[in-house]
Every structure is written in structure tokens, then in C-alpha cells.
C-alpha positions, 0 to 999 in steps of 0.5 A, spaced: 244 298 608 249 295 602 252 296 595 255 290 591 260 292 585 266 289 581 273 291 582 280 288 578 275 282 578 273 282 585 266 282 588 265 287 593 261 287 598 260 294 602 256 297 607 252 304 605 257 310 607 264 306 607 264 307 599 271 309 600 274 303 601 274 301 595 279 306 593 283 305 599 284 297 599 287 293 593 285 285 595 290 282 590 295 287 593 291 289 600 299 290 604 299 296 599 295 300 604 300 298 609 306 302 607 308 307 612 302 306 616 302 304 624 299 297 624 299 291 628 299 284 625 295 279 630 295 272 626 298 270 620 298 263 618 298 260 611 292 260 609 289 267 613 292 274 615 289 278 621 291 285 621 288 291 625 290 298 622 287 304 628 285 310 627 285 308 619 282 314 614 276 309 613 274 309 620 277 313 626 276 308 631 279 303 626 279 297 623 280 290 622 282 286 615 282 278 615 285 276 609 284 269 606 287 264 601 285 258 597 290 252 599 288 248 595 284 245 588 278 243 594 278 250 595 276 252 589 271 247 588 268 247 595 267 255 595 263 253 587 257 251 592 258 253 598 259 262 600 266 264 603 268 265 611 268 272 609 261 271 606 259 267 611 261 272 616 258 278 613 252 275 613 253 271 621 255 279 623 249 282 620 244 278 623 246 278 630 246 286 630 239 286 628 238 281 634 241 286 638 246 281 640 253 286 639 259 284 635 264 287 630 260 292 625 262 289 617 264 294 613 265 290 606 267 284 604 271 282 597 271 275 593 275 272 587 278 265 586 284 266 588 282 269 596 277 274 599 278 279 605 273 282 610 273 288 613 270 290 620 270 296 625 275 295 630 272 294 637 275 300 641 276 299 650 276 292 649 280 286 650 279 278 649 275 276 655 280 270 657 285 276 658 282 280 662 279 274 666 286 271 667 289 278 669 283 280 674 281 273 677 287 268 678 289 266 685 287 268 691 282 273 690 278 279 695 271 279 697 271 286 693 275 281 687 270 275 689 264 280 688 267 282 681 267 276 678 261 273 680 258 279 677 261 278 670 260 271 670 252 272 672 253 277 666 256 272 662 252 267 662 246 272 660 249 273 655 250 266 651 243 265 654 240 271 650 245 268 643 242 262 644 234 263 645 235 267 639 237 261 635 245 263 634 249 256 636 257 258 635 261 252 635 267 255 637 265 259 644 271 260 648 273 266 652 278 268 647 272 269 642 268 274 647 270 280 647 269 285 654 268 292 652 268 298 656 264 303 656 269 309 659 275 307 661 277 300 665 278 303 671 272 307 671 266 302 674 267 294 675 260 294 672 260 298 665 262 294 660 258 289 655 260 283 651 261 282 643 261 275 640 267 274 635 270 269 630 263 268 627 264 264 621 264 259 626 256 261 627 250 257 626 243 259 625 238 255 628 231 253 628 231 250 635 237 249 641 238 243 643 239 241 650 245 237 647 248 244 643 247 248 649 251 244 654 256 244 649 257 251 648 257 252 657 262 246 656 267 251 651 266 256 656 268 252 662 274 249 658 276 256 657 276 260 664 278 253 668 283 256 671 279 262 674 273 258 676 271 254 682 265 248 683 262 254 687 262 258 681 260 253 675 254 252 679 252 260 680 253 261 673 248 255 671 243 258 675 244 264 672 244 261 665 237 258 667 237 250 670 231 250 666 233 250 660 239 246 660 236 239 662 230 235 666 237 234 671 235 236 677 241 234 682 246 240 680 252 237 681 251 232 676 249 237 671 256 240 673 259 234 673 256 232 666 259 239 663 266 237 667 266 231 663 265 234 656 270 240 658 275 234 658 273 231 652 274 238 648 280 240 652 284 233 650 282 234 643 284 241 643 291 238 644 292 233 640 290 238 635 295 243 637 300 237 638 302 236 631 302 244 630 310 243 631 311 239 624 307 244 620 306 250 616 302 254 622 302 261 625 308 259 630 311 254 627 315 253 620 319 248 616 324 247 610 330 243 607 337 246 607 343 242 606 341 236 606 337 237 613 329 238 614 328 243 619 322 245 623 323 251 628 318 256 631 318 263 628 322 269 630 328 265 629 333 266 624 334 258 622 342 261 620 343 261 625 342 254 628 346 251 622 352 255 625 350 252 632 350 244 629 357 247 627 360 249 633 356 244 637 361 238 632 367 243 634 366 242 641 366 235 641 372 235 638 377 239 642 373 236 649 371 244 651 368 242 658 366 249 659 362 247 653 360 241 653 355 239 658 353 231 656 356 225 652 355 218 652 353 213 646 346 216 645 347 223 645 351 230 646 350 236 650 353 242 648 351 250 650 352 257 647 350 264 647 345 265 642 343 273 640 336 274 641 331 279 645 328 272 648 333 267 650 340 269 651 343 262 651 341 255 648 343 247 649 344 243 643 342 237 644 345 231 638 341 224 638 346 219 635 343 213 632 347 208 636 347 202 631 344 199 625 338 196 628 335 204 630 337 206 623 332 201 621 327 202 627 327 210 624 324 208 618 318 206 621 318 211 627 319 217 628 326 219 631 328 221 638 330 227 635 322 228 633 320 225 639 323 230 643 321 236 638 314 233 639 314 231 647 318 238 649 312 243 644 307 238 647 308 239 654 308 247 653 301 245 650 298 242 656 302 248 661 308 245 663 314 248 664 320 245 660 326 249 656 322 252 650 324 248 643 327 252 638 328 248 632 328 240 630 334 239 625 334 231 622 339 230 618 337 224 613 340 219 608 335 216 602 330 218 607 332 215 613 333 219 619 340 218 621 343 224 627 337 229 629 339 235 633 334 238 638 336 247 639 332 248 645 332 254 650 337 254 656 333 253 663 336 259 668 334 262 675 333 254 677 335 248 680 335 241 679 331 238 685 336 234 688 341 240 689 335 244 691 333 240 696 340 238 698 341 246 698 335 248 702 332 243 707 338 239 710 339 244 716 331 243 717 331 234 718 333 231 724 339 226 723 343 222 725 351 222 724 351 214 726 353 209 720 349 205 717 353 198 720 351 200 727 343 200 725 338 196 723 336 198 715 329 202 715 324 200 710 324 205 704 320 212 705 324 213 711 329 218 708 333 223 713 332 219 720 337 214 719 343 212 716 351 216 715 349 223 713 353 226 707 356 233 709 361 233 704 355 234 699 351 240 702 351 246 700 352 253 705 345 256 707 345 263 703 343 269 707 335 269 706 335 262 709 340 263 715 334 269 717 328 265 716 325 262 722 323 255 724 316 255 722 317 259 716 323 253 714 318 248 715 312 252 711 316 252 705 319 245 704 311 243 705 309 248 700 314 245 695 312 239 696 305 239 696 306 244 690 310 238 687 305 233 688 299 237 685 303 238 678 305 230 678 298 229 679 296 234 674 301 231 669 297 224 671 291 226 670 292 229 663 295 221 661 302 225 660 307 220 662 314 221 664 319 214 663 324 217 667 321 221 672 327 222 677 328 229 681 335 230 676 330 231 671 326 236 674 329 243 676 325 247 681 324 255 682 322 259 687 315 264 686 313 269 692 310 263 695 310 257 691 315 253 686 315 252 679 317 245 676 320 245 669 322 237 666 327 236 662 328 230 657 322 230 655 323 225 649 322 221 654 315 223 655 309 220 651 301 222 651 295 219 650 296 214 654 292 212 659 296 212 666 296 205 670 296 204 676 302 200 674 305 207 670 304 211 677 307 207 681 313 206 676 313 214 677 312 214 684 318 210 686 323 214 681 322 220 685 323 216 691 329 213 690 332 219 687 329 224 693 335 225 698 334 223 704 334 229 707 327 229 705 323 225 711 318 219 712 312 225 714 314 229 708 314 223 703 307 221 706 305 227 705 307 228 698 303 221 696 297 224 700 297 231 696 298 227 690 292 222 690 288 227 692 290 231 687 288 225 682 282 223 686 280 230 683 279 228 676 277 221 677 272 223 680 269 225 674 269 218 672 266 215 679 273 213 682 277 214 687 285 213 686 284 214 694 282 207 695 289 205 692 293 208 696 295 203 701 296 198 694 300 203 692 304 205 697 306 198 698 308 196 691 313 203 692 315 200 698 317 194 695 320 196 689 325 201 693 326 196 698 331 192 693 335 199 690 340 204 693 338 212 693 341 215 687 342 222 686 346 227 683 350 233 689 354 238 688 360 234 687 357 229 683 353 221 683 351 220 691 348 213 692 345 212 700 341 206 703 335 207 707 
């Protein structure tokens, strides 16, 4: 039961028993109720704020408040004929609860011309399902954890089937919009939980749930839980949901492939949407104009400190301070400075210069090099790849044309360039001769580390941990390194990401417990959404081959190629195409391109060239 009333020009609908909300919240200044009270800002954008208040006077278990602003004149017109988001959530929540589907209890809504507000009870002892799954089921699992995951997926499939059977379709059904609520506490029983459906303004009530809509929701779930789901998990999930409700396809494997293909499309749409956010006002980014510059920046950082960094950058270039200036040429200049921030201790400032009049003209019709780097750096993070976090882009404009641009990004710590990492960690593990190249016939490419002169002056001493490692441990470490790197490049190409300068000096390596992380630099040369043709694959593989020290042997280079093709084939299988069939032609092209060039990499003492 609910009551309707008007207060201060706002139309209120309040659940019976919660009439005190009218005295506690002022729609025109709802932030005033937060003064002196503990609260948590869950999300804030230009049009929406979500706030959690624990132990509120309104409800002992706490409340959530969603506050929506009308962002444009079109919204005023739209909501003359359509219900507001708050009205939609109120209606859907009550409908779900009436059908015994768990969701938040709506307490009140308030609506007026400029804004609207929704108050709900908090769901205590709960967390988003995606966070719970990533914490508990990522990586190699014990038998007990495997059983827990299987039980959770079985119950989740039943929960979604129940939603569908009762006529509800969620247009944004991912694991972040489902809460897992524990009845007692998280450690009491792994089976003592229930699911709650959230973000209800995207839910529709349908007379009939089509197979296409069911498959779309399952594809959304598969996409959001892709990091923990195996093919076996997906089959079990579909069986628990009920194959009879999905389609007349009798081949379970074909049904999984269809859902995976749809999941891939959903993922690509999501990525493309998030790529544009760094240029807009959003929950994570903002923009402003200041002293003749346009600034795009990540929220949480002071733009004034960024402008100070630009001044320091110029001063360092003028003074030629080698401790600060990292690189300087006709197109770019890089400097490093400390930053007073809790998360980041130092940053790199990269200036992109307009080197000629033609480049200036091109900037009228295209993104500047700095803006490309800003988009690409944030894009790599969106796609799940490691890269220095871009903090701000500052563009200097004359008559609306970008002249110089400055990218301020996180300084990569605890990592080493791949070519130097190989020299430091693997030089003593491979059989190499000390004979000079002139006394031996040239060996073909992909046979580094077996013939030719060994440049011992480029090698650094092994540290204590390396000296203590057994031969088997060293071999396993090298193989893990090669396999992880191959899978990372394969994943990058699977997602249509192309780095036009993919050399080992542009890749940083960081060791983890039993794996490796790879961080990509020079991301202004990264492009998205372009089909990765065989030519592009060969270009990247050749770049890696020609920038890898000869301490990496033929066997390891071929192992890399095999793992890379296997990683690509896992995705290509969705398109009924096997890239493995091209292995010989790809290998032949890499050899043909490589044999006309020398190996070039950066050692601890500068650039080094080696013959094959």
C-alpha cells in the first residue's frame, strides 16, 4: 500500500509505514540530509547520483537514494508522455515482489519538473555477484571451490529462468546488476544465499518471452562472467536453465557457440561505448578549459597540479636536466616528475609536437596525436590490458586548431622493458657460442641464441633469487613467460586491437607469483575495431621477432608462435575458421621479412644490433 501527496511542488508516492521520509528529505536539496551523517557515494554522473546511508532513521538496515536530473529540454518533453526512471523502478520493483522475485524494497519516489528521486531499502549482507565470483572463483580452483561454483551457477540459472517465466526481461542483465545476499554471514554456509535483481529501470514486463530475448540475457550473463566460466560451466548452466525453453537446436555445443557469438557482439558494443567516455563528462572523467588549453582529465586529480607539471616540463627541456628528461626528438618529448597523490607517486609528461605545417592542417580534420594517445590509453584499460594510466590530456589550440598536446600518465613502477628483462633473466639458460659471425654461415631468422657473437657487455649480473633457482625452475619460468606473452598478444588481436609499433622496448614485464603481466607503452600507435588481417598479424609478429635478443632460441620462438595461434584460434572458432591452417604461411612470411633485417633492441648500455 502507498500514499500520494504533494510537498514543496514535488509529487510523492510513499510506501505505507514510511511517511517520515517526507520530513527527512527535501527534493530541492536532498544533500542537506547528509550533513553530519555517514554516507557513501556509490556513483555520480552528470545526470545521476546514487548514495548509500547506513542505519538511517528511515530504515534500520539503511537506505539507498537515486537522484536523477533532467539533462536537456528533450527530457522535459519525454517525461510528459513517458514515466520517469524513478516511476519505472517503483512499478517494476513492486511487480517483481508480487511475483516472489527478490529485489530491493521501494520506499518512496518524488517527482518534479527538474528532477526525480527514488528511495529504497538497502540489501544488507550482500555484494554484486560479479565481485563475489571474481573473488572466489578466479584462477585454479580446489574441488571444494569447484563444487561451490557449480552450485552457484545452477541456482543462478534457475533464478534467471524464474524471471523469464514470470514475464520479466532485463535489457541490461549482467552479474553487476544481480546481488548475492547471505542470510547470516558469508562464512556461515556457502549455500545460504539468495539472488536479488537490481537496476530495474531497464526491465520490461512482456506477455511472451521469446527465445531470442532469453538467449540475449544468457549472452549478457556469459559475457559478464567470462573470466570464470569454462565451456563445461556454460553447458551446465544451459542445462540448469532448461534447453527446452531456448530453441529447437539439439546440439548443445552449437547453442553455446551461438550464445558466445552474441556475447562477443555485446562485449564489443560495450567497449566501443566506453571508449568515448574519456572525452565526455562521465562518472570517471571530466573536461574544462583553462588559460588557452582544453583539458580532459580523470576525476580525483587536481588540474592545477597538471598545469604546474607542464611548466616544469618546459623548464626541464630548457635546462636539459638529464635526470628528468627521458626522451626528446622532433615529434615528442618525455619528462618524469613526482606527484603528491595517494595512488600515484610519479608521472610522465609526454608532449606531442606539431612538426610541420601539413600536420597542423591535418589536425583540423582528425584527432591530434595527443588525443589519439588519450583515447587509446584509456581504451586499453577498458579492454583489460595493462598500460600506464592516463591521468590528463591538455591541448593547446590556436583558432580552434590543436598545435601542441600534453599527455600526463602514470609512471610504470616495478617493471622492466621486455628486451632488458630477457637479457637480465634468460641469458644464462641457453647454449650460445662465443664464435664470431664471420667464422660461421648465417643462420636463418627465428634461430637466435644458437650462432653468432654473444654480446656479454650487455648482460647484467643475476640477482640472488636467480642464482638459487634450479635448472628446471629456470626453464619453467622461461616457458611460462613465453606462453603468457603469446596469450596476451593473441587476446589483443582477438579483440581487434592493433599496435603498429609492437617492439619489445614498448612492452614492460612484471613478474607475479607464477605468471607475468605485460604493460604496453606508446599507445598513441594503438587502434581499435580494425579487422586484424593476416598481414597485420605478420607485421606485429615480425616486429617482436626483430626486437627480441638472440638469447631467445628457435624453439622458444616457435613455441611462442604456436601458443599465439592457439589463442587466436580459440576466438576464431566462433567464426568457423581456423587460423592454425595458416601457420606455415605465417611462419614463412615472418622468416622472409626478418632475414633482410638485423635484430635491434635496447640493452642496459644502449641500442644493440645483432646478425642472425
